N, C-alpha and C positions, 0 to 999 in steps of 0.2 A: 288909287286910294292907298294910303300908307297904313301899314299894320302896326299897332302899338307893340311895346316890348312884351306885354303879357301874352298877346296872341302868338307872337313868334316863339315864345318859350313853349306854349302849348303845342304848336306845330312840331317843334323839335322833339318834344316828348312823345307825341303820337308817331312820329317817324321812327324814333328809336324803338318804341313798342312794336310797330309794324315790322321793323327789321328782325326783332326777336321772334315774332310770330312766324314770319317767313322762314327764318332759320329752322325753327322747330318743325314746321310743315315740310321743309325740304328734307330734314333728317328722317321724318316719318315716312316720306315718300320713298326714300332710299331703302328703308327697311321693309316696306310693304310693297309687294309686286303690283304693278298696274296692269289693267286689262290689255294694254297695248302690246302687241306681239314683240317680243325681244328675242335675240339669239339665245338659244338654250345654253345655260352654263354647264360646264362639265360636271357630271354626277360622280359622287364618291362610289368607289367600288363596294358593293354590298358584301357583308361578311357571309361566306358560304354556310349554308345550313348543315346540320349533322347528316341529313339525307344525302346532300350533294358530296359531302366529304367521306361518306361511309366506306367506299372501296379504297380510297386513298389512305384513310386511317388504318384500315386492316393491313395494308402493305407496310406502312410505317411501323405498326405494332409488331409485325412478324420480324422485321429487321431488328427492332429493339429487343425483342424477346430472345432471339437466337444469338444475339451478340451480348446479351446480359452477362454471361460468365466472364467476358473480357473486362467488365467494369466493376467487378466485385472489389470490395475493400474490407478492412478489418472490422468495420461496424456490422457487416453482414454475417460475421461469424456467430453472432448471438442466436441466429436462427438456422444458419447453414450447418453448423457443427451438430446440434441436436437432430436435425433432419437426416443428416448423413449417417450418424450413428444408429438412429432408429431404423432407417431403411436397411442398413447392413445387417442389423440384428434380425429383422423380419425376413430378409432373404435367406438367412441361414436356417431359420426355423420354419420357413414356408412349407416344406414337404410334410412336416409333422402336423402343423396347424391345419393344413388342407385335409389330411387323412382323418383328423379327429372329429370332423363334422358328421361323417356318415352320409347316407343318401335317403333321407326322409322325403317322400314325395310331397307331403303337405308343406314342409319348410321350403323345398325348392320352388314350389308353385307360388307361395306367398312372396318369397324373395324376388322371383322373376317379375311378379306384378309390380312390386315396389320399385324395382330397378328401372322399369319403363319411364318413371318420372325423370330419370337422368337424361333422356333424349327427347321424347315427345313432350314431357312436362316442361323441360327447360325451354325448348323452342316455342311451345304454346304460351308459356308465361311471358316470354319476351314480346311475342306478337300481341298478346292481350294488353300489356302495358302500353304499347305503342298505339294500338287502335283506340283504346280508351282515352289516351292522352289527346289524340287528334279529335275525337268526337266531343270531348268535354273541354277542349282548349286548355288542358292541364299540361304546362310545360315540363314539370318534373316527371309526370308519368310518361310523357312522350320521350324524354331523354332516357328514362330508365329502360324503356323498350328498345331504343336504338343501341344504347351502350351494352345492354344485356345480349342483344343479337350479335353485336360486334365481338364481345368477349367470348360468346359461344363459338363463333367461327374461328377466332384466334386459337382458342383451346383445342378445337377439333383438328386444326392443321398441325399444331404442336404434337398432339396425341398420335396422329397418323405417322408423323415423321419418327417419333420415338418407338412406336410399335414396329415399324419397318426396320429400324436399327437394332432393336433388342431381340426380335424373333423368339419370343418366349411362349411356349405352349401353355394352354389353359389347364387348370387342375383336373378337369374332367377327361383330359386326354390320357387314356390308359397307358400309352406307350411312353409318355414323357410327363410323369407325375412328380418328378423331383424338382421342378421349378428351374431347370437349367435354361440358360439363355442361348441364343443362336441355334435353336433346334427347329425353327420353322413354326412360328405361331404369332399371335397378336394379343397376348395377355397383358404385357407391360407397356405403358401404365393403363389403368382403367379409364376407358373413354367415357363411361357413364359418370364416374366420379368427377372427371374433368369438366364435363358439361354442367353437372348439377352445381358444383362449387363456383364455377365462373359466373353463372347467372345469379346464384344466391349472394355472392359477394357484392356484385353491382347493386342489387336491390337493398342489401343491408347498409351499404354506404350511402345510397341515395336517401334512405329513410332512417338515418342514424339517430334521429330524435324519437323514434317509435320502437320501443323495446320489443313489443309483440311482433312487429314485422321482422326485426332482426332475428328473434328467436325462431319464428316460423321458417324463415329462409334458410338459416343455418341448420335448423333441425331437420328439414326435408332433405337437404344436401347430405347430412350425416346419415340419415336413414337409407338413402340411395347407396351410399358408399358401403355401409354395413351389409346391405342386401346383396351387393355384388360378391361379397365374400361368403355369406351364408348360402347363397344360391350356387356356390362353387363355380362361379364364372371367372373369378380372379383370386389370386393369392393376396394375403394381407399387405405385402409390400407394394403390389400393383395398386391397391386401393389407397394406401398412404401417399404414394408419389402422385397419383392422379388427383387426389384431393388437394395436395399442397400446390401443385402446378395450377389447378383450376382457381384456387384462391389467389395465387399470385397474379395470374392473368386478369382476373376480375378486378383486383385492386389496382393494377397498372392501368387498365382501360379507364376506370373511374377517375383516378388521379390525373390522368393525362388529358381526358376529353370532357370532364365535367364542367359545366358552366357555373362559376361561383356566384353569378348574379341571382341564381335560383335560391341561394341561401339567405339573401338579404344581408344588410350590414357590410356591404363591400366585400362579400365573400366570406365573412366570418360566420361561424356556426351560430345559428339562432338559439336563443335560450329555450329550454324545454318548458312547455306549458304546465307540466306536472309540478314544477318546483317554483317557489316564489323568488322574486328578486329581493334581496336583503340589503337594506341601507341603514346606516346609523342615524340617530336623531338626538338632538340636544336642545333642551328647553332652558334658556337662560333665566327666565323669571322663576321657574320652579326649581332651578338648579338641579335638574335631573337629566338623565340620558336614557336612551333605549334604542330599539330597532324598529324599522318599518318593513312589513312584508307586503309585497305587491305581486298579484298574479296577472298574467297577460292572457286574456281569453280571446 
């Protein structure tokens, strides 16, 4: 039986439509895995977590920290010159400022209690952030704990090396109260100040949009530093250098290992919720202009 021309055209149209459907189905099948066992494709190497890179990062940090003087440039003079001059001035006056305090038992006791925050408090804070981050699946808190712990270890290593090199006795050493170096001691720099400022700096940078967190972190670090002096455990120059190095180590660890994806906006700093976004507005009909305030909650 012969098919008329209209039937043939319909057949051709259905054939073309069928070929399109088959093509689409084939494409979908290529993108959707079938239950039929197939040879496993090579998997991409997963990005190591901060936990897995923890020890390796510390080793890299120490290399960068101890070779930092080799990479100084003229832009570093804006902080290096004031720090050097201040340290020199304090070293010169350390014997007088140490003797000016006296030996008040109550002040020494309170100062020593506060200074414990520099070691036990710093380590406990880092551990608390990490454990809370794991328990609540809070990536920022987890990173804060890990980077705080990393900065604390980095600062402790640097502090021990400098103490061994400086050999400066403590102010309470009756035989060496002049603050001389290379006399057999471990006063320079202050290890408690190093620990407190390294952890405080990481926390302050992680929560840079929360002024109270920053104020609290830096405030506690400053209190620990002052307590090391008022408790006559360190000279003022010991405290200054320890605080400065602790801050620098904490800042370096954060800048080097912080995950910018936690900030949103492709790593850009997110806008504070306390302040509105301001945008201009113009109304053509009313021939007027103004601004719009929008808060993000």
